[in-house]
Residue, then its C-alpha position, 0 to 999 in steps of 0.5 A: m500500500p502507498g505510504s503517507v510520506d511524500l517522496l517527491e513534491a512539485r511546488g508552483l512549477a512553471k515553464t514557458f517556451g517562446g511565450l507559450s506556457a507549457v506548465n503553469d503554477l503546477s503543484f502536486t506530491v508523490r507519496a512513497g510507494e504509490i503509483l501516480g498517473l499524470l493525465g491530459p490531452n496532447g500538449s497539456g505539459k505532461t512530458t515537460v513536467f517529467n523533464l522538470i522533475a528529472g532535470a532535463l529542463p530548468a524551471d522558470r519558477g517553482a521548486v522540486y523537492f525529493e525527500g524534503r530536499d530542494i533539488t530544483r537546481f540539481p543537474p540530471h546526473r545528481r537527481a539520478a544519483l538520488g534515485i530518480a530514473r525515467t523512460f522516454q516516449l520514444v524508446r532509446a535503446l542502444s541499438g548496436l549493443t546487445v540487450l544485456d549490454n544495454v542494461l549493463v551500462a545502466r547498472l554500472y553508472g546508476r545510483a548504486r554502482a556495482g563494485a565489479v563488472r562481473d557483479a554488474r553483469a549478474e545484476a543486469v541479468e536479474c533485471l532482464e529476468f524481472v522484465g521477461l527478457a532473459g532469453r533475449a540477453a544476447r540479441p542485438a537490441r534492434t531486433l526486439s519487438l516494440a513491447e520488448r524494447k519498452n521492457l528493455e527501457i524499463a529494465r535499464a531504468l531499474a538497473s540504475g537503482p531507482r526509488l522513483l521511476l518516471l514512465d512516459e507512455p509505456a503502453a503506447g503502441l501496444n496491443p491489449t494483451e501487451v498492455r495487460a502484461l505491462l500493467a502486471l509488470l508495473r504492479k510487480i515493480r511497485a511491490g518492490a518498493i519503487t514509487i512510480v509516476i506514469v504518463e499515459h493516454n490509456v485512461g482505462a489502464m490508468r484507472d485500473l493501475c493508479d492509486r491517484v491521478v493528476v489531470l492537466n490541461a494546457g499546463r494547468k492542473i484541473a483535477e487530482g484524486v483517486p481515479r474513479e472520482t477524478l476521471e468523472h470530474a466535469e472538466v476532465i470529461e470536457v477536456y477528453l471529449g474535446a480532444t477526441 
């Protein structure tokens, strides 16, 4: 069950690109042990929020706190060292390397670095077993299916030793069977004491998976709470009907 302690807090975040407000005075918390969904139509600012949390973009205003510590000015590698890992909407596997070597790189340079390459390799294999890719370890990453590449991306993030995992549309492009398998994997990750924030357009999946959701529109938070109630909010329904 989700803990009551806030692992992450976004406080008054704002980001503007050329006069366009991508994130507007956004505040929310992520409790240790929960799965929080970040919802909204295309262009609502979800990926920008991830970039602000991970340090890929500097905030124009506001602050990010991790375990009560202000990390707003920390570069990405310092945030990763604290235990913040992410995946990307477009899978970024090192296509020229094997599946195992993709995970090995993350294990060698993650939050809790391995003492020896041999140990790191064994732990990388464990990550592949966890996501169901152990049988693909020796294959070039470019030969994997989309669902397998997405699982590889998750394995790489897990190999870095995260405490908070940011997942950017992990179900995009997957068929219903693959989505069900993904949701089972994410529940297993959460059971291992890793907190998850997920951006996803599959509202049904988010309703089933998440403990809470935050809904954005035009960079502004319009609703927050447990999925069943929040997704029935009048403004949320209007946003999604208007986006179809």
